[in-house]
C-alpha positions as CSV (number, residue, x, y, z in Angstrom):
1,M,-125.7,81.6,155.3
2,D,-123.2,81.1,152.5
3,P,-121.8,77.7,152.5
4,L,-118.2,79.0,151.5
5,G,-118.6,81.7,154.2
6,P,-118.1,85.4,154.3
7,L,-116.3,86.8,151.1
8,P,-112.8,88.0,152.1
9,K,-112.5,92.0,151.1
10,S,-110.8,93.0,148.0
11,D,-107.0,93.0,147.9
12,P,-105.9,96.4,147.1
13,V,-102.7,95.1,145.4
14,R,-104.2,92.3,143.4
15,G,-107.9,93.4,142.9
16,A,-111.0,91.6,143.8
17,W,-111.4,87.9,144.5
18,S,-113.4,85.6,142.1
19,L,-115.3,82.3,142.1
20,K,-113.5,80.4,139.5
21,K,-112.9,77.0,140.3
22,R,-114.8,73.8,141.2
23,V,-113.1,71.7,143.9
24,N,-115.0,68.3,144.6
25,G,-118.1,69.8,143.1
26,I,-118.0,73.0,145.2
27,V,-117.2,76.2,143.9
28,A,-113.9,77.7,145.3
29,L,-113.2,81.5,146.0
30,L,-109.5,81.9,144.4
31,P,-107.5,85.2,144.7
32,P,-106.5,86.6,141.6
33,K,-103.4,85.7,139.9
34,T,-100.3,87.6,140.9
35,T,-98.0,88.6,138.1
36,F,-94.7,90.6,138.1
37,Q,-96.7,93.6,136.8
38,T,-99.1,93.5,139.8
39,L,-96.4,93.4,142.6
40,S,-96.0,96.6,144.4
41,H,-92.9,99.1,143.6
42,D,-91.1,98.1,146.7
43,L,-91.5,94.3,146.0
44,K,-90.2,94.9,142.3
45,S,-87.2,97.0,143.5
46,C,-86.1,94.0,145.9
47,I,-86.1,91.6,142.7
48,I,-84.3,93.9,140.5
49,E,-82.0,94.7,143.3
50,Q,-80.6,91.0,142.8
51,V,-79.6,91.7,139.0
52,N,-75.7,92.1,139.0
53,R,-74.7,92.3,135.7
54,P,-74.9,96.1,134.0
55,S,-76.0,94.5,130.6
56,D,-79.1,92.6,132.2
57,L,-79.8,96.0,134.3
58,K,-79.7,98.0,131.1
59,N,-82.1,95.3,129.6
60,V,-84.6,95.8,132.3
61,C,-84.3,99.4,132.0
62,L,-85.7,99.1,128.5
63,V,-88.9,97.1,129.8
64,S,-91.1,100.2,130.7
65,R,-90.7,103.5,132.3
66,E,-91.5,102.0,135.7
67,M,-88.6,99.4,135.2
68,H,-86.4,102.2,134.0
69,E,-87.0,104.1,137.3
70,I,-86.1,101.1,139.5
71,A,-83.3,99.4,137.5
72,V,-81.4,103.0,136.7
73,R,-80.7,103.4,140.6
74,Y,-78.9,100.0,140.5
75,L,-77.1,100.4,137.0
76,Y,-75.6,103.9,138.2
77,H,-74.8,102.9,141.9
78,D,-71.1,101.8,141.3
79,V,-69.6,103.1,138.0
80,S,-66.1,102.1,137.1
81,L,-64.5,103.7,133.9
82,E,-61.4,103.3,131.7
83,L,-60.1,106.7,130.6
84,G,-57.7,108.0,128.2
85,S,-58.9,105.9,125.2
86,R,-61.5,106.5,122.1
87,K,-64.3,105.5,124.3
88,D,-63.9,108.9,126.3
89,K,-66.4,110.7,123.7
90,I,-68.9,108.3,124.5
91,I,-68.6,108.5,128.4
92,L,-68.6,112.2,128.3
93,E,-71.9,111.9,126.2
94,S,-73.4,110.1,129.0
95,F,-72.2,112.0,131.6
96,I,-74.3,115.0,130.5
97,P,-76.6,116.7,133.2
98,S,-79.8,115.6,131.8
99,N,-78.9,112.0,132.4
100,I,-80.9,110.9,135.2
101,G,-78.8,108.1,136.5
102,L,-76.0,110.4,137.5
103,K,-77.8,111.1,141.0
104,H,-77.8,107.5,141.7
105,I,-73.8,107.3,141.4
106,R,-72.4,106.4,145.0
107,K,-69.2,105.0,143.9
108,I,-67.2,105.6,141.0
109,G,-63.8,104.3,139.8
110,L,-61.7,106.0,137.2
111,Y,-58.9,104.2,135.6
112,L,-56.2,105.0,133.2
113,A,-56.5,103.2,129.9
114,N,-53.4,101.2,128.8
115,V,-53.0,102.5,125.1
116,P,-49.8,101.4,123.5
117,G,-48.1,103.9,121.3
118,K,-50.5,106.8,122.7
119,F,-48.6,109.7,124.3
120,N,-51.5,112.2,125.5
121,V,-53.2,109.3,127.5
122,E,-52.9,111.1,130.8
123,E,-53.8,114.4,129.5
124,Q,-56.8,113.2,127.8
125,A,-57.8,111.2,130.9
126,A,-57.6,114.2,133.1
127,L,-59.5,116.5,130.7
128,T,-62.2,113.6,130.7
129,T,-62.1,113.4,134.5
130,G,-62.6,117.0,135.1
131,V,-65.7,117.3,132.9
132,L,-67.2,114.0,134.5
133,L,-66.8,115.4,138.0
134,Q,-68.1,118.6,137.0
135,N,-71.6,116.9,136.1
136,L,-72.0,114.8,139.0
137,P,-74.6,116.0,141.7
138,E,-72.8,117.4,144.4
139,D,-72.2,115.6,148.0
140,I,-73.4,112.1,146.5
141,L,-70.4,110.0,146.2
142,E,-69.6,107.6,149.1
143,E,-66.3,106.2,147.2
144,F,-63.9,107.3,144.8
145,R,-61.2,105.2,143.1
146,C,-58.7,105.9,140.6
147,G,-55.8,104.3,139.2
148,Y,-54.4,102.3,136.3
149,T,-55.6,99.3,134.5
150,E,-54.0,96.0,134.7
151,T,-52.8,94.9,131.7
């Protein structure tokens, strides 16, 4: 009879158990170490969901393909954009149909930029809004906001 008792079955998530440590002269049975990489996809998703800053979510997206797949959902969930400025070109380049983040947008806010001395801000913003809405997948928005930015 084994003094440690029967060996536990292999853990499908973390792998096989191993005999590694002596405790009071007895070899103890220890589970393998858990790292972030060995966590399930669902647990990783729950952790990444707690990241609030878009810049941090962007950095998570750059870690690996799996992290990108998880973090992009939260990065694109609620998007606020300021339209009618020089940044419109960058915004339009991001809202192309091949951007996998577009399908994760559920809330979008479009706000008119406060650009002093520029007369065609509203026309430019309207054109950009049309292109953005045209490139969004159908029937995904839960909330749509629009207005003017505060000065």
